[in-house]
N, C-alpha and C positions, 0 to 999 in steps of 0.2 A: 664206687667202682675203684679198683686198684689202678694207680697210675702206671702207664707203660711207656717205655722208651720207644719212640717210633722213628722210622726213617723219614727223611725230609720230604719224600714224594708220597708218603702214606696219606691217603685222602679219607681215612676213617673219621666219621663225624663223632665229635666228643663234646662234653659239656665243660664250659669254662665257669669259674667261680662267679663271675659277674653275670652269667646266663641264669644261674639257678634262682636268684632272688626274683627275677622277672618271671621265669617260666613256672615256678612253683605257685605263683598267684593265679595262674590260669587253670590249675588242676581243680577238679570238682570233687566234693565229698557230699554224700547224701545220707540222710538218716530217716527220711519220711517218703511217702509216696510222691512221685514226681510226674509231671507231664512230659510229653515228647519235647516240647519247646524248651523245657528246663535243661535238658541234657543234649540237645541236638548240636552236633559239631563240637563236642566236648570230650575231654579225656577224664574219666573217673578214676581217681587213684585210691582204689579200695579193692577188697576181696570180692570176687563175683558171688561167693557163697553168702556174703552179707548183703550185697546191694540188690540181688536178683528179685527179692520180694518187694522192693520199692519201685521197680521198673513198671511202666504201663504195659497193658496188654495190647497185642495186635499192632505193634509199631515197626516190626522188622520186615523189610523186603528181602534182604539177603543176610543170612547168618553165616559168618566165616569163623571157624573155630580151629585154633592151632594149640591144643592143650599140651601140657607136659606129657611126653611119651613115657612108657613104663620102663624108665631108665633112671638110675641114680645120677642126678645132675645138679650143679650149683647155678642158680640164676641170681647173680649179684649177691644180695643179702639173704636170699631164700634157697632152700634145698628141697629137692624132690627125690624121694627114695623109692626105688623099684620094689615091687611086691609081686605076689603070685597073680596069675591071670584072672582068677575069680575076683579077688579084692580090687584089682584095677578096674574091672568091668563094673563093680558095685560103685566105685568112685565116679566113673564116667556117668553112670545112671543118676547119681545123686544130684548133679547139676543139670544134666540134659533134660530130665523130666520137668524141671522148673522153667526151662527156656521155651518149652512147647507153646505155652499160651502167649508168649511175647511175639511169636512169628505170625505174620498175616496168613490168611488162608491161601493166598497166592504166592507165599514166600518159598525161597530155596535155601538149602542148607549144604554147606561144604565142611567136612571135618578132616583134618590132616592126621596122619599116623605113619608109623613105620611097620615093617613086616611082623614085628613081635606083637604089636597091639592092634593090628588091623581087624582081627576077628572080634576083639572086644568092642571096638567102635561099631562094627557092623551089627553085632548082636543087640546093642543098645539102640542104635539108630533105627533099626527096623521095627522096634516096639512103638515108636512115636511118629515116624515119618514113612513116606514111600521111597525106598531106596531105588535110585535110577541107574547108577553106574559107579564104577571105581576107576578113578584116574591114577595112572602110575607115571611118575615123572622121574627122569634121570637126574640124579644128584651126583654130577660128575666129579665133584671135589673129593679128594682123598688120595692116599698114596699106596693103597693096596694092603693085602694081608697075606702072611706066609702060611698060615694054618687053616685058612678058610677062604671062601669066595669073598672078594671085596664087596662090601655093601654099598651100592651106589644108586638105590632107588627108594622112593617113598610113595605112599598112597594118599589119595584124597577121595573120600566118599562123597558122592553127590546124591542128595535126596530132596524131595519136595514135600510140602504139607498136604497138597491135594493134587488132583489131576489138572487143575487150572493154574498154570505157572508160566513165567516168562523165560524164554530161551532164544537167543539170537546168535546162531552160528556164523552169520555173515560178518559179525563184528570181531570175530576171533580167527579169521582165516590165516593160514601160515604161508608165507612166500618162500617157495623152494626153487632152487635151480633145476632146470630140466637137463638131465644128463644125456638122454637119447631123444632129441626132439623128433616128434612124429608129425608128418603133414598129411592132409587129406588128398583126395584125387585132384583137387584144384591147386595144390601146392601151398595151401594155407596152414598155419599152425593149428593143431588139433588140441584144444583145451589148454593152450599155453600162449604166452606172449613173447614176441620176438622184439628185441630192442638193441640199441647200440651198446647198452650196458650188460647184455647177456640175455639168456632165455630163462623165463620164470613161469611158474604155475602157482596160482592161488588155490590152496587145497583146504577142504573143510577140516575142522578140528577133529581129532580122534581122542581116545582115552589114553594114548601113549604119547607123552611129551618128552622130546629129546632136545629141545631148543633152549633149555633154561640154564642160566649161569648163576651159581651161588655167589652172593656178595662177598667180595674179598677186598684187601687193603687198598687197591688202586681205584676202586669204584666209589663215587661220592655217596651212594646210598648205604654204604657199609657202616655198621656200628659194632660195638663190642658185645652185643647180645649173642649168646652162644648158639641160638637156633633161629636166627633171623631168616625169614622167607624172602625170596627175591621179589622185587616190585613187579617184574614181568609176569611171574606166576600168578600173583594176586590180580593183576590187571586182566588177565584172561578170564578169570572167574567173574570179576565185577562186570566186564563188558558183556559176557555171555548171559549172565543171570540177573542183571538189574538195568534199569533205565535211568537217565539223568534225573536228578532230584529224588531218587529213591533213597531209602535209609539202609545203610550197611552197618551191621553191628558185629563187634569182635569182643568176646568176653575174656580173652587172654591176649591182650593187645601187644605185649612185649614192647619193642622199641617203636611201634607205631606204623608198621608198613601198611596195614589194611586201611587205616584212617588217611594216611598220606596218599595212597593210590586213589582212594575214593575222592579225595579233594581234587587231585589232578584230573580226574575223569568226570568232574561235576556231579558227584553224588554227595548226599549227606552222610555223615558218619557219627558213630558213637563207639567209644572204646573203653573197656575196663581193664586196668592193670594194677596189680598189687604193689609192685616195686616203684618207689618214688623216683629213683634215678631214671629208670626206663620210661616212666610217664613223662618226665621233663624232656627226655630225649625225643619222645614222640612229638611233644609240643615244638621243639626246635625244628624238627623235620617238617612239621606242618607249616611253620613260619617260612621255611625255605621254599616250600611248595607254592607260596604266593607269587614268587618270581621265577621259579624253575619248574616247568610242567613236564620235563623230559622223563621218559621211562625207557631204560636201556632195552634195546631189541624190539621196540615198538615204534614204527616210523611210517609216515604216510598212510596211517590208518590200518596197517597190517603188521603182523608179527613176523620177524625174520628168523631164519636159522642162525645158530651160532656160527662164529667165524666169518661173518659178512660185514665186519666193521668198515673196511676200506670202501666197499661198494655203497654202504649206507651214507658214509661221509660224502662220497662223490655225488650221490643223488641229492643229498641235503643242500649242496651248493647250488643246485638247479632249482630249488624250491623258492617260491615267493617269500620275502622276508616277513610278511604278515601272517604266515601260516601258524595255526595254533600249536601243532605238535612239531617239535624240532628234535634232532638227534645230536646229543653231545657226548653222552656217556659211552663207555666201552661195553661191548658184548662179546666176550671171549669164551672160548671153550678149551677143552684139554685139561691135562693134569697140572695141579699147582701144589 
């Protein structure tokens, strides 16, 4: 990665030269058939096209895929070149069909995309899985466009391998402020909670997510990966569609967010990443997760709206010190 001049208060996680010798030894390379135990909780530093045939069958409980979108983009030492819609769909199909046998019959699949390639993802996904829904999340980062509508959303397709799958909406409820509190005939709050800190309602998750903050320079989870997904976003998926000790697999791991969040939430993980720098960065983040389990915007077992940092810190002070989940990181919204 190119060295950058950073401000003194920039919290972006980077690799130091003395890190690399240690972290590189943790990376896995495979050239033969492996068992789940051989690769469990490991980062495989290879091309998914090469390693997929060596992976065991029926080991994935949750498959999270964040592939390169159909855009020309540089990923450290690698380049992805945009192509026409049909060729991109063929490329998606080339690796998706090989992952089908790796997913358990009870497994769930989530695939990220933008508006340009969402139809290609859907067309391939429906060939092999049962498509359940399309999540659209607000990607609030950006400064606008003068000749077009500002692009500030992305999609995540949700599918399952069968009708028998795990989904827990209670684990991913969103805590919202009640703007117009309504009380029943007995003067009691109706479907909301009244407290000295304000009025709140726990709402079931929908397929429209407006509470996500893109990682940026003042957040400890931020890295130099150009398309890093927020930990909060991945946490919602992991909590909703996997149980503790399940296996979460990411074939395009990037800087490691899926593995890191899996570890923080007591899931097993396996990630494949082509770039060595990103693979080592993932290992460094996994090391940090041994002593820091925080996930920005996730506190007291619920997800909070953006711009509630002050209140979360206030409630954090009231929590017992032995609590598993604590809130330290920032959860900010708005333009940057």
